[in-house]
C-alpha positions in Angstrom: 129.1 77.6 87.8 128.9 76.9 91.5 129.0 80.8 92.1 126.3 81.2 89.4 124.3 78.6 91.0 124.8 80.5 94.3 123.2 83.5 92.8 120.4 81.9 91.4 119.4 80.5 94.6 120.3 83.8 96.6 118.1 85.9 94.2 114.9 83.3 94.5 115.2 82.8 98.1 116.1 86.2 98.8 113.1 87.4 97.3 110.9 85.2 99.5 112.7 86.0 102.6 112.0 89.7 101.9 108.5 89.0 101.1 108.1 87.1 104.2 109.8 89.9 106.6 108.1 92.7 104.7 104.7 91.2 105.3 105.0 91.6 109.1 105.4 95.4 108.7 103.1 96.3 105.7 101.6 99.8 106.1 103.7 100.7 109.1 105.1 104.3 109.2 108.8 103.9 109.2 109.4 105.5 112.7 107.6 102.6 114.5 110.0 99.9 112.9 113.1 99.4 115.3 115.9 97.6 114.4 115.8 95.5 117.6 112.4 94.4 116.6 113.6 93.1 113.2 113.0 89.4 113.5 111.4 86.9 111.6 108.5 84.8 113.1 106.8 82.4 111.0 107.9 83.1 107.7 104.8 82.9 105.9 104.9 84.3 102.3 102.2 86.6 100.4 101.0 86.8 96.7 104.3 88.0 95.8 106.3 84.7 96.4 103.2 82.6 95.2 102.9 84.2 91.9 106.7 84.0 91.4 106.5 80.3 92.0 104.0 80.2 89.2 106.4 82.0 86.8 109.0 79.5 87.8 106.7 76.4 87.6 105.4 77.7 84.0 108.9 78.7 82.9 110.7 75.5 83.6 107.8 73.3 82.5 108.1 75.2 78.9 111.9 75.0 78.6 112.3 78.8 79.4 109.5 80.0 76.9 106.6 82.0 77.5 103.3 79.8 77.2 100.6 82.3 78.1 97.7 79.7 78.7 99.7 77.5 80.8 101.2 80.3 83.0 97.6 81.9 83.5 96.4 78.3 84.5 99.3 77.9 86.8 98.6 81.3 88.6 94.8 80.2 89.0 95.7 76.8 90.3 98.0 78.3 92.8 95.9 81.0 93.9 95.4 81.2 97.7 92.9 84.3 98.7 94.7 84.5 102.0 97.9 85.7 100.9 97.0 89.1 100.3 96.2 89.6 96.5 95.2 92.8 95.0 91.5 92.9 94.1 92.3 93.9 90.5 94.6 90.5 90.1 92.0 88.3 92.1 89.3 89.7 89.2 91.5 88.8 86.4 92.2 85.2 87.7 88.5 84.6 88.4 87.7 85.6 84.8 90.7 83.3 83.7 89.3 80.4 85.8 85.7 81.2 84.4 87.1 80.5 80.8 88.3 83.8 79.6 91.2 84.0 77.4 94.4 84.3 79.3 95.2 87.8 77.6 91.8 89.3 78.0 90.8 90.3 81.5 93.8 92.5 82.2 93.3 94.4 79.2 89.8 95.3 80.3 90.8 96.0 83.9 90.6 99.7 85.4 88.3 100.9 82.5 90.7 99.6 79.7 93.7 101.0 81.0 95.2 98.0 82.6 96.9 98.0 86.2 100.0 99.9 86.8 100.6 98.0 90.2 103.7 96.3 91.2 102.3 92.7 90.9 104.2 92.1 87.7 107.4 93.4 89.1 107.2 91.5 92.3 107.4 88.0 90.5 109.6 88.6 87.6 113.2 88.0 89.0 113.3 84.5 87.5 113.5 86.0 84.2 116.0 88.3 85.1 118.3 85.1 86.3 117.3 83.0 83.1 118.0 85.7 80.5 121.0 87.8 82.3 123.0 87.3 79.4 120.3 88.1 76.6 118.6 91.5 77.5 116.5 91.5 74.3 114.9 88.3 75.5 114.6 89.4 79.0 112.6 92.3 77.9 110.4 90.4 75.6 109.6 87.8 78.1 108.9 90.3 81.0 106.5 92.1 78.9 104.6 88.8 78.0 104.5 87.6 81.4 103.5 91.1 82.8 100.4 91.2 80.5 98.6 88.4 82.2 97.5 90.7 85.0 99.3 94.2 84.4 98.8 95.8 80.8 99.5 99.5 81.8 102.7 100.6 80.4 104.0 101.7 83.9 103.2 98.1 85.3 105.1 96.7 82.6 107.9 98.9 82.6 108.5 98.5 86.2 108.6 94.9 85.7 111.1 95.4 82.9 113.3 97.6 85.1 113.2 95.0 88.1 114.3 92.2 85.9 117.1 94.1 84.5 118.2 95.2 88.0 118.3 91.5 88.9 120.3 90.6 85.7 122.7 93.1 86.4 123.2 92.2 89.8 123.8 88.5 88.7 126.6 89.9 86.3 128.2 92.2 88.8 131.6 91.2 90.8 131.1 92.3 94.4 135.0 93.0 94.7 134.8 95.9 92.3 131.0 96.9 92.5 130.5 100.6 91.8 126.7 101.8 92.4 126.7 104.6 89.9 128.0 102.3 87.0 124.8 100.1 87.8 122.5 103.1 87.7 124.1 104.2 84.4 123.8 100.6 82.9 119.9 100.7 83.6 119.6 104.1 82.1 120.7 102.8 79.1 118.5 99.8 78.6 117.4 99.7 75.3 113.9 100.3 76.1 111.9 103.7 76.1 110.9 104.1 79.7 108.3 106.5 80.8 109.9 109.7 82.2 108.6 109.0 85.6 111.2 106.2 85.7 114.0 108.0 84.2 113.4 110.9 86.8 113.6 108.4 89.5 116.8 106.9 88.3 118.2 110.1 88.2 117.2 110.7 91.8 118.7 107.7 93.0 122.1 108.8 91.5 121.9 111.9 93.2 121.0 109.9 96.5 124.1 108.0 96.1 126.1 111.0 96.5 124.3 112.4 99.3 122.0 110.2 101.4 118.6 111.8 101.9 116.3 111.5 105.0 113.6 108.5 104.9 111.0 111.5 104.7 112.4 112.4 101.4 112.8 109.0 100.2 109.2 108.3 100.7 108.2 111.7 99.2 110.2 111.3 96.0 110.8 107.6 95.3 107.2 106.4 96.8 106.7 103.4 98.9 103.1 102.4 97.5 101.5 99.7 95.3 102.1 101.3 92.0 105.3 100.1 90.2 106.7 103.6 89.7 106.4 104.2 93.7 108.0 101.0 94.5 110.4 99.5 92.0 112.9 102.7 92.2 113.1 102.5 95.9 114.0 98.6 95.9 116.5 99.5 93.5 118.0 102.3 95.7 117.6 100.2 98.7 119.8 97.7 97.3 122.6 100.1 96.0 122.7 101.9 99.4 123.1 98.8 101.2 124.7 96.3 98.7 127.4 94.5 100.8 124.6 93.5 103.8 121.6 91.7 102.8 120.1 92.6 106.3 120.7 96.3 105.6 118.9 95.7 102.4 115.8 94.4 103.9 115.8 97.0 106.9 116.1 99.8 104.4 113.1 98.5 102.5 110.9 98.0 105.5 111.9 101.2 107.5 110.3 103.5 105.1 106.9 101.7 105.4 104.3 101.4 102.8 104.0 98.3 100.6 106.9 96.5 102.6 106.4 93.1 101.4 106.7 93.9 97.6 109.6 96.3 98.2 111.3 94.1 100.1 110.7 91.2 98.0 112.1 93.0 95.0 115.2 94.4 97.0 115.7 90.8 98.4 115.8 89.3 94.7 118.3 92.0 93.7 120.6 91.6 96.6 120.3 87.9 96.6 121.3 87.7 93.0 124.4 90.0 93.9 125.5 88.2 97.2 124.3 84.8 96.5 122.7 82.6 98.8 125.8 82.6 101.1 125.0 86.3 101.8 121.8 85.3 103.5 121.8 83.8 107.1 120.5 80.3 106.7 118.5 80.6 109.6 116.3 83.3 107.9 116.0 81.2 104.9 115.1 77.8 106.8 112.1 79.5 108.8 110.3 80.5 105.4 107.4 78.4 104.6 108.0 75.9 101.9 111.4 76.9 101.5 112.5 73.3 100.0 109.9 73.9 97.3 111.7 77.2 96.4 115.0 75.9 96.4 114.2 73.2 94.2 112.4 75.6 91.8 115.6 77.8 91.9 117.7 74.7 91.2 115.5 73.6 88.2 115.9 77.3 86.8 119.6 77.2 87.3 119.7 73.9 85.3 117.6 75.2 82.6 120.2 78.2 82.1 123.1 75.7 82.3 121.2 73.8 79.4 120.8 76.9 77.5 124.2 78.3 77.9 126.0 75.1 76.7 124.0 75.1 73.2 
């Protein structure tokens, strides 16, 4: 149980560390980032971690179950406009604040198509942790949580893929880890993913045999704010550097683009795999409000322990 707690803490704090580091380089072209410049100053997190905090608070308050009105109100209560929220999410949260039902504004966004951004995926690692032994419940919960802000199927599917990657990482033994097996398990998830995700998982499998150039990664996997163009590269960055948390984050930032969210997602997977002991403590300690995130991670672990003992 100590190892499992270590992984819960590693995933939550790894996500916040990745978010904080990546935020410093968001939008940078990959060749402008040098490994010798890769340090952490300030540790201020973005909307990625703030929304994950809301998921943790609501899920723990509701004993591991989804409560749409409560989670939506938690997102609104936590909202800090200085943390880099997307315009679509801001609009949804403000409409909820003004009295709209929690499940209405997101459905009407983007001319009724809903957002396919990575905002649902970036906050979902607590569900991958809590339901790492129950894939059906994981998929159901992730889809429900995504619907508050992201109703487009590609946005929701990206969140499901990210949550499943976190769950698989929690269940992996680093001593005999095989990246190809990890990809095969993701491809066999009992959820009908769009061909765009299936093709990118196939590309990742190819990359593991023959690592591509950063330019090819950017071109074929993407590094932008949509879920299809950020979740796959976060998974690849973990799989190609799984033994070293630092290298996972560096890979997530080196290619540029939406670096805070990509590093946030890859950090969540790597932290679930390596545990908190795989993240240098000085990187964790400098992150803003770290005690709150650590306490919430411990609460999530206790909730899992309670459910697992029944």
